[in-house]
C-alpha positions as CSV (number, residue, x, y, z in Angstrom):
1,M,-15.3,-36.1,-34.1
2,I,-17.9,-35.7,-31.6
3,K,-21.0,-33.4,-31.4
4,T,-21.2,-31.4,-27.9
5,K,-23.6,-28.7,-26.2
6,A,-21.7,-25.8,-25.4
7,A,-22.0,-22.0,-24.4
8,V,-20.4,-19.8,-27.1
9,L,-19.4,-16.2,-26.4
10,Y,-19.6,-14.3,-29.9
11,E,-19.5,-10.7,-28.4
12,S,-17.8,-9.2,-25.1
13,G,-19.5,-6.1,-23.4
14,L,-22.8,-6.9,-24.1
15,S,-25.4,-5.2,-21.6
16,M,-26.5,-6.5,-18.5
17,P,-28.6,-8.4,-17.7
18,Y,-27.1,-11.2,-19.3
19,A,-30.5,-12.8,-19.0
20,K,-31.7,-10.7,-21.4
21,S,-28.8,-10.1,-23.9
22,K,-27.5,-13.6,-23.2
23,P,-23.8,-13.1,-24.6
24,L,-23.6,-17.1,-24.2
25,K,-25.3,-19.0,-26.6
26,I,-26.2,-22.4,-25.8
27,E,-25.7,-24.1,-29.3
28,E,-24.3,-27.7,-30.6
29,V,-20.5,-27.7,-31.8
30,N,-18.1,-30.3,-33.1
31,L,-14.9,-31.4,-31.2
32,R,-12.1,-32.8,-33.1
33,D,-10.4,-35.9,-32.0
34,P,-7.6,-35.2,-29.2
35,E,-4.3,-35.2,-30.6
36,S,-1.4,-37.3,-29.3
37,D,-0.7,-35.6,-26.1
38,E,-4.3,-34.8,-25.2
39,L,-7.6,-36.0,-23.4
40,L,-11.2,-36.1,-24.2
41,I,-13.0,-35.3,-21.0
42,K,-16.6,-35.8,-20.0
43,V,-17.3,-32.7,-18.3
44,R,-19.4,-33.2,-15.0
45,A,-18.9,-29.7,-13.3
46,V,-17.6,-26.4,-13.8
47,G,-17.6,-23.3,-11.7
48,L,-18.3,-19.7,-13.1
49,C,-15.7,-17.5,-12.1
50,H,-14.8,-13.9,-12.3
51,S,-12.0,-14.6,-14.9
52,D,-14.7,-16.0,-17.2
53,L,-17.1,-12.7,-16.5
54,S,-14.1,-10.4,-17.2
55,V,-13.9,-12.0,-20.6
56,I,-18.0,-11.7,-21.0
57,N,-17.8,-7.9,-19.8
58,G,-15.0,-7.2,-21.9
59,N,-12.4,-6.2,-19.2
60,R,-10.1,-9.1,-20.3
61,P,-11.1,-9.6,-24.3
62,R,-10.4,-12.6,-25.7
63,Q,-10.7,-13.9,-29.3
64,T,-14.1,-15.0,-30.6
65,P,-16.2,-17.0,-30.9
66,M,-14.9,-18.9,-27.7
67,V,-15.9,-21.4,-25.4
68,L,-15.4,-20.4,-21.8
69,G,-15.2,-22.1,-18.5
70,H,-11.9,-23.2,-16.9
71,E,-12.6,-24.4,-13.3
72,V,-13.5,-28.1,-14.2
73,S,-13.8,-31.5,-13.2
74,G,-14.6,-34.4,-15.3
75,V,-14.0,-38.0,-16.4
76,V,-11.5,-39.2,-19.1
77,K,-13.3,-40.8,-22.2
78,A,-10.6,-40.9,-24.9
79,I,-6.8,-40.5,-24.7
80,G,-4.4,-39.5,-27.4
81,D,-1.9,-42.1,-28.9
82,H,1.0,-41.2,-26.7
83,V,-0.5,-40.6,-23.6
84,T,0.6,-42.8,-20.8
85,D,0.0,-41.3,-17.4
86,F,-4.1,-41.2,-17.8
87,E,-6.7,-43.7,-18.6
88,V,-10.1,-44.0,-19.8
89,G,-12.3,-43.5,-16.7
90,D,-9.7,-41.3,-14.6
91,H,-11.2,-38.6,-12.6
92,I,-9.5,-35.1,-13.1
93,V,-9.5,-31.6,-12.2
94,T,-8.2,-29.1,-14.9
95,S,-5.4,-26.5,-14.4
96,F,-6.1,-23.2,-16.5
97,I,-2.2,-22.8,-16.9
98,P,-0.8,-26.0,-19.0
99,N,2.9,-26.4,-18.1
100,C,5.1,-27.7,-20.7
101,G,7.8,-28.8,-18.3
102,Q,10.6,-27.5,-20.8
103,C,10.7,-23.7,-20.5
104,L,12.7,-22.0,-17.6
105,P,9.9,-21.3,-15.3
106,C,8.6,-24.8,-15.5
107,K,12.1,-26.3,-14.7
108,E,12.5,-23.8,-11.8
109,G,9.4,-25.2,-10.1
110,R,7.0,-22.4,-11.2
111,P,4.6,-23.7,-13.9
112,A,2.2,-21.0,-13.3
113,L,4.6,-18.9,-15.1
114,C,4.8,-21.3,-18.0
115,E,5.9,-19.5,-21.3
116,P,4.4,-21.8,-23.9
117,G,1.3,-22.1,-21.6
118,A,0.7,-18.5,-21.6
119,E,1.4,-18.1,-25.2
120,A,-1.2,-20.7,-25.9
121,N,-3.8,-19.1,-23.7
122,N,-3.3,-15.4,-25.0
123,A,-3.8,-17.0,-28.7
124,G,-6.9,-19.1,-27.7
125,T,-5.2,-22.3,-28.8
126,M,-4.1,-25.5,-27.3
127,L,-0.5,-26.0,-25.8
128,S,0.5,-28.2,-28.6
129,G,-1.1,-25.4,-31.1
130,G,-4.1,-25.1,-33.2
131,L,-8.0,-25.5,-32.2
132,R,-10.1,-28.4,-31.5
133,I,-13.3,-26.6,-31.8
134,E,-15.6,-26.0,-34.7
135,H,-19.0,-24.9,-36.0
136,A,-21.2,-27.3,-38.2
137,D,-19.8,-25.6,-41.1
138,G,-16.0,-26.2,-40.4
139,S,-15.3,-22.8,-38.8
140,D,-13.3,-22.5,-35.9
141,V,-14.1,-21.5,-32.3
142,Y,-11.3,-20.5,-29.9
143,T,-10.3,-22.4,-26.8
144,H,-10.4,-20.5,-23.4
145,I,-7.3,-21.0,-21.2
146,G,-6.7,-24.6,-22.7
147,I,-10.2,-25.9,-21.1
148,S,-13.2,-24.5,-22.8
149,G,-15.5,-26.2,-20.0
150,F,-18.6,-24.7,-20.5
151,S,-19.3,-27.7,-22.6
152,E,-20.7,-31.3,-22.2
153,Y,-17.1,-32.4,-23.3
154,S,-14.1,-30.9,-23.8
155,I,-10.4,-31.6,-25.4
156,I,-7.6,-30.7,-22.9
157,S,-3.9,-31.1,-23.0
158,T,-2.3,-33.7,-20.4
159,K,-0.6,-30.7,-19.1
160,S,-3.7,-29.2,-18.2
161,A,-5.0,-32.2,-16.0
162,V,-4.6,-33.6,-12.6
163,K,-5.9,-37.0,-11.8
164,I,-7.7,-37.0,-8.5
165,D,-9.5,-39.5,-6.3
166,R,-13.0,-41.0,-7.5
167,D,-14.6,-40.6,-4.4
168,V,-14.7,-36.9,-4.4
169,P,-18.1,-35.4,-5.6
170,F,-17.6,-33.6,-8.7
171,H,-18.9,-30.3,-7.8
172,H,-16.6,-30.3,-5.1
173,A,-13.7,-31.1,-7.0
174,A,-14.2,-28.9,-9.7
175,L,-13.3,-25.8,-7.0
176,F,-9.8,-27.5,-6.8
177,G,-9.1,-26.4,-10.3
178,C,-8.9,-22.3,-9.9
179,A,-10.7,-21.0,-6.5
180,V,-8.9,-23.4,-4.0
181,I,-5.5,-23.4,-5.5
182,T,-5.6,-19.6,-6.2
183,G,-6.6,-18.5,-2.9
184,L,-5.1,-21.3,-0.8
185,G,-2.0,-21.2,-2.2
186,A,-1.4,-17.4,-2.1
187,V,-1.4,-18.0,1.4
188,I,0.9,-21.0,1.7
189,N,3.0,-20.6,-1.7
190,T,3.0,-17.1,-2.4
191,A,3.1,-15.4,1.1
192,E,4.5,-18.6,3.0
193,M,2.3,-17.2,5.8
194,K,3.8,-17.6,9.3
195,P,1.8,-19.1,12.1
196,G,0.4,-16.7,14.8
197,T,0.4,-13.5,12.4
198,D,-2.6,-11.5,11.8
199,V,-4.2,-11.6,8.3
200,A,-6.8,-9.8,6.1
201,V,-8.4,-11.0,3.0
202,V,-9.9,-8.1,0.9
203,G,-12.6,-9.7,-1.3
204,L,-14.9,-12.4,-0.4
205,G,-15.5,-14.0,-3.9
206,G,-14.5,-17.7,-4.4
207,I,-10.9,-16.9,-4.1
208,G,-11.1,-14.7,-1.2
209,M,-13.0,-17.3,0.8
210,N,-10.4,-19.8,0.0
211,A,-7.7,-17.5,1.2
212,L,-9.6,-17.1,4.6
213,L,-9.9,-20.9,4.8
214,G,-5.8,-20.9,3.9
215,A,-5.1,-18.5,6.7
216,Q,-7.0,-20.4,9.1
217,L,-5.5,-23.6,8.0
218,A,-1.7,-22.0,8.2
219,G,-2.5,-20.7,11.9
220,A,-3.1,-17.0,11.8
221,R,-3.9,-15.3,14.9
222,E,-6.6,-12.7,13.5
223,I,-8.3,-13.0,10.3
224,I,-10.0,-10.1,9.1
225,A,-12.4,-10.2,6.5
226,V,-13.0,-7.2,4.1
227,D,-16.2,-6.5,1.7
228,V,-19.1,-4.5,0.4
229,N,-21.6,-7.3,0.9
230,E,-23.0,-8.0,4.4
231,S,-24.2,-11.5,3.6
232,K,-20.2,-12.4,2.5
233,L,-19.1,-10.8,5.6
234,E,-21.4,-12.8,7.7
235,H,-20.5,-16.2,5.7
236,A,-16.8,-15.2,6.5
237,K,-17.6,-15.2,10.1
238,E,-19.2,-18.7,9.9
239,L,-15.9,-19.8,8.0
240,G,-13.5,-18.6,10.9
241,A,-13.1,-14.8,10.5
242,T,-12.4,-13.2,13.7
243,A,-13.5,-10.1,12.6
244,V,-15.5,-8.1,9.7
245,F,-15.5,-4.9,8.0
246,N,-17.5,-3.3,5.4
247,A,-15.3,-1.8,2.9
248,S,-18.0,0.9,2.1
249,E,-18.0,2.4,5.5
250,E,-16.2,5.7,6.2
251,G,-12.9,5.4,7.9
252,V,-12.8,1.4,7.6
253,V,-9.1,1.6,6.8
254,E,-8.5,3.4,10.2
255,R,-10.5,1.2,12.4
256,I,-9.0,-2.0,10.8
257,R,-5.3,-0.4,11.5
258,E,-6.7,0.3,15.1
259,Y,-8.3,-3.0,15.6
260,T,-5.0,-4.8,14.5
261,N,-2.5,-2.1,16.4
262,G,-1.0,-0.8,13.4
263,G,-2.0,-3.1,10.5
264,V,-1.8,-6.9,9.5
265,H,1.0,-9.0,8.6
266,Y,-0.2,-10.1,5.6
267,A,-3.1,-8.5,3.3
268,F,-4.8,-10.6,0.5
269,E,-6.4,-8.7,-2.3
270,T,-8.4,-10.9,-4.1
271,A,-11.4,-8.8,-5.6
272,G,-9.3,-7.6,-9.0
273,V,-9.9,-3.7,-8.5
274,V,-7.8,-1.0,-7.7
275,P,-9.9,0.4,-4.7
276,A,-9.4,-3.2,-3.0
277,M,-5.6,-3.0,-3.4
278,K,-5.4,0.4,-1.9
279,T,-7.5,-0.9,0.9
280,A,-4.9,-4.0,1.3
281,Y,-1.8,-2.2,1.1
282,T,-3.0,0.7,3.4
283,I,-4.0,-2.0,6.2
284,T,-0.7,-3.8,5.9
285,R,1.9,-3.0,8.7
286,R,5.2,-1.8,8.6
287,G,7.4,-4.8,7.4
288,G,4.2,-6.5,6.0
289,M,3.4,-8.2,2.8
290,T,0.6,-7.4,0.5
291,V,-0.3,-10.1,-2.1
292,T,-2.7,-9.5,-4.9
293,S,-4.1,-12.6,-6.8
294,G,-6.9,-10.5,-8.5
295,L,-7.1,-9.8,-12.0
296,P,-8.1,-5.8,-12.8
297,D,-8.7,-4.5,-16.0
298,P,-5.3,-4.3,-17.9
299,K,-5.8,-0.5,-18.1
300,E,-6.1,-0.1,-14.4
301,E,-2.9,1.3,-12.4
302,F,-2.0,1.0,-8.8
303,S,0.3,3.7,-7.3
304,F,1.8,4.1,-3.7
305,P,4.5,6.1,-1.9
306,Q,7.7,4.3,-2.9
307,V,9.6,5.6,-0.1
308,G,7.5,3.0,2.0
309,L,9.0,-0.2,0.4
310,T,12.3,1.0,1.9
311,A,11.4,2.9,5.1
312,E,8.8,0.5,6.2
313,E,10.3,-2.9,4.4
314,R,7.0,-3.4,2.9
315,T,6.7,-6.3,0.3
316,I,4.3,-6.4,-2.6
317,K,3.7,-9.9,-4.3
318,G,1.7,-11.2,-7.1
319,S,0.2,-14.3,-6.9
320,Y,-0.9,-16.1,-10.2
321,L,-2.3,-19.6,-9.7
322,G,-1.5,-19.3,-6.1
323,S,2.0,-20.0,-7.1
324,C,0.8,-23.8,-7.3
325,V,2.7,-26.8,-8.6
326,P,-0.9,-28.4,-9.7
327,M,0.2,-32.1,-9.7
328,R,1.7,-31.7,-6.1
329,D,-0.9,-29.3,-4.5
330,V,-4.2,-30.4,-5.9
331,P,-3.6,-33.9,-4.1
332,R,-2.7,-32.5,-1.0
333,Y,-5.5,-30.0,-0.8
334,I,-8.2,-32.5,-2.0
335,S,-6.4,-34.8,1.1
336,L,-7.2,-32.0,3.5
337,F,-10.6,-31.7,2.2
338,K,-11.3,-35.2,2.7
339,Q,-10.1,-35.2,6.3
340,G,-12.2,-32.0,7.2
341,K,-9.8,-29.6,7.6
342,L,-10.5,-27.8,4.4
343,P,-14.4,-27.1,4.4
344,I,-14.5,-25.9,0.8
345,D,-17.9,-27.6,0.3
346,Q,-19.4,-24.7,2.3
347,L,-18.4,-22.1,-0.4
348,I,-20.8,-23.6,-3.2
349,G,-24.0,-21.6,-3.6
350,E,-25.8,-22.8,-6.5
351,R,-25.9,-25.7,-8.7
352,I,-27.4,-24.9,-12.0
353,T,-27.6,-26.2,-15.6
354,L,-25.9,-24.9,-18.7
355,E,-29.0,-23.4,-20.0
356,E,-29.3,-21.2,-16.9
357,I,-25.5,-19.9,-17.4
358,N,-26.4,-16.3,-18.3
359,E,-28.8,-15.7,-15.3
360,G,-25.7,-17.2,-13.2
361,F,-23.3,-14.7,-14.2
362,D,-25.7,-11.8,-13.2
363,R,-25.9,-13.3,-9.8
364,L,-22.0,-13.4,-9.9
365,H,-21.6,-10.0,-10.7
366,E,-24.4,-9.1,-8.4
367,G,-22.5,-10.9,-5.6
368,K,-25.6,-12.7,-4.5
369,S,-24.3,-16.1,-4.4
370,Q,-21.2,-18.0,-3.3
371,R,-19.6,-20.4,-5.9
372,I,-22.2,-21.2,-8.9
373,M,-21.6,-24.4,-10.3
374,V,-22.9,-25.7,-13.6
375,E,-23.3,-29.6,-13.4
376,F,-23.6,-32.0,-16.4
377,P,-25.6,-35.3,-16.3
378,E,-23.1,-38.5,-16.3
């Protein structure tokens, strides 16, 4: 058992600003030893993601107390007795859907839909069952989607880890654990976008910006960026968007449809809110595809004229984890980054300490920064 400093969530839905209410308490907790198929990792960088924010604000309630954080890079410090594919000193990126390899979705090559992985994540436990974090008095602390990365150290399943090259900076590598594979994967895996087509990305957070980079990489003709934040629209131009539209302006849907001569072939909704999904669906042309990778409040519903699915041969697809196979896709995407073809380094805004995490989530909510990374010293 080792001690680790971590950010612990005790209650969701506290009032903003979080700098004042401090939903995440920085304190020392204990980590139990890794079990036979698990790793102890030294966390080096972890991103602040809207998936974490949705737990903090109560949109997607989880068990508490819980250590959040899932977009992680780090170094293996200890291995379980039966671990053969990782060694102490390996650099890794986490995958927030542990894949058992035995259920039907895993065998079909769709590990993002792993059934035991989803069950464990929903229960706040490890893939093999149970918890690995505890308070000094021995009381349990729940695990966030198999990772709990807002901590100096973490216990993860080998099924939640991907070995990476050691020359990739940790603050860059962490992005491949969520934002890159979710955004890029939605374009390449879920939509299987065809070169020369027109694309729109609605919502320019970390996932949306990666979808934009994915569309550029896949050979889109027009890349339309849509958001309510002018600074993000300007950044999208710098990353290759051919046109930008502010979603808060009147008549924006009609202007996008006019600009694209009837709509885009592929629209990617990444904001996780119903108005963004409505915009994405409406600006998709006849015969086109609308892909959503956002995670809205479970109570929210999206409706559309059903006749359009038939009469216009529309397609609506969900994309979870970018429909990725992490062991296959993370090394591929990192290779593209190292070759200069995937400039994810331009997506990082601030690099902060764990003690600044509540203020960081305030800025994430306000959309005032690109990806915010918590970094830990070696």
